[in-house]
Wavefront OBJ file of the C-alpha trace (Angstrom):
o trace
v 9.992 10.701 -0.824
v 7.174 10.465 -3.369
v 3.718 11.417 -2.065
v 2.320 7.912 -2.653
v 5.173 6.244 -0.762
v 4.778 8.801 2.033
v 1.077 7.854 2.238
v 2.010 4.171 2.582
v 4.536 4.956 5.332
v 2.138 7.165 7.305
v -0.632 4.583 6.953
v 1.487 1.658 8.165
v 2.923 3.657 11.072
v -0.494 4.924 12.230
v -1.995 1.447 12.029
v 0.880 -0.379 13.742
v 1.430 2.239 16.470
v -2.167 3.182 17.294
v -4.484 0.846 15.402
v -5.759 3.889 13.496
v -6.589 4.185 9.814
v -4.683 7.170 8.416
v -6.808 9.648 6.469
v -4.843 11.956 4.162
v -5.878 15.604 4.401
v -5.098 16.539 0.806
v -5.052 14.350 -2.274
v -2.757 14.880 -5.232
v -4.223 14.507 -8.721
v -2.696 11.020 -8.906
v -4.373 10.028 -5.624
v -7.783 11.054 -6.978
v -7.619 8.626 -9.904
v -8.914 5.053 -9.823
v -6.469 2.188 -10.261
v -5.348 -1.109 -8.848
v -2.453 -0.763 -6.412
v 0.151 -3.104 -4.936
v 1.933 -2.152 -1.713
v 5.186 -3.930 -0.827
v 7.032 -3.719 2.468
v 10.666 -4.775 2.820
v 12.743 -5.175 5.963
v 16.520 -5.275 5.524
v 16.099 -6.084 1.812
v 13.737 -9.013 2.508
v 10.052 -9.022 1.622
v 7.954 -8.350 4.731
v 4.515 -8.007 3.154
v 2.854 -7.449 -0.209
v -0.848 -7.066 -0.925
v -2.578 -5.503 -3.877
v -5.491 -5.293 -6.237
v -5.388 -5.659 -10.020
v -8.508 -3.556 -10.429
v -9.732 -0.764 -8.145
v -11.827 -1.766 -5.155
v -12.142 1.758 -3.734
v -13.152 5.221 -4.932
v -9.605 6.455 -5.531
v -5.919 5.552 -5.429
v -5.490 7.082 -1.955
v -8.147 4.785 -0.466
v -6.664 1.842 -2.374
v -3.228 2.620 -0.926
v -4.523 2.929 2.634
v -6.401 -0.387 2.440
v -3.529 -2.274 0.821
v -0.873 -0.753 3.087
v -2.777 -1.945 6.156
v -3.292 -5.376 4.612
v 0.353 -5.626 3.590
v 1.469 -4.821 7.148
v -1.074 -6.958 8.964
v -2.836 -9.499 6.730
v -0.281 -11.010 4.373
v -0.726 -14.711 5.229
v 2.969 -15.410 4.653
v 4.081 -13.198 7.555
v 3.189 -12.209 11.102
v 1.862 -8.647 11.425
v 4.454 -5.861 11.448
v 5.415 -4.739 14.961
v 6.293 -1.281 16.303
v 9.913 -2.332 16.732
v 10.217 -3.092 13.027
v 8.979 0.271 11.750
v 12.402 1.942 11.675
v 13.762 -0.869 9.471
v 11.023 -0.848 6.832
v 11.136 0.338 3.248
v 8.023 0.771 1.143
v 7.238 0.533 -2.544
v 4.038 0.981 -4.453
v 2.886 -0.025 -7.911
v -0.078 1.785 -9.421
v -1.462 -0.309 -12.260
v -2.863 0.836 -15.562
v -6.184 -0.496 -16.785
v -5.992 -4.074 -18.103
v -5.792 -4.414 -21.860
v -7.280 -7.179 -23.966
v -4.591 -9.303 -25.599
v -5.445 -11.440 -28.587
v -3.927 -14.900 -28.704
v -3.019 -16.719 -31.891
l 1 2 3 4 5 6 7 8 9 10 11 12 13 14 15 16 17 18 19 20 21 22 23 24 25 26 27 28 29 30 31 32 33 34 35 36 37 38 39 40 41 42 43 44 45 46 47 48 49 50 51 52 53 54 55 56 57 58 59 60 61 62 63 64 65 66 67 68 69 70 71 72 73 74 75 76 77 78 79 80 81 82 83 84 85 86 87 88 89 90 91 92 93 94 95 96 97 98 99 100 101 102 103 104 105 106
């Protein structure tokens, strides 16, 4: 499992099980960068939550992931918050965005 996906999983599980915000002990180089991040949660191949930011709102990708993972699991207005009983059925994906580029129109 990729380190970023593992961070999403640990964050969602800590928040749903204990109401705690997971704090990673070590950050990879990728986690130290700044970028917008989208976190998606699926349950049995169906979308269960998806929240993200196009531009960074936090100091680094790790903080962006933690914030968006919690929001995806608990604040997506389309779904009820994820429950403990669902955790074993969840799959996670993450999209780390590049900086927006200006596009000229004709």
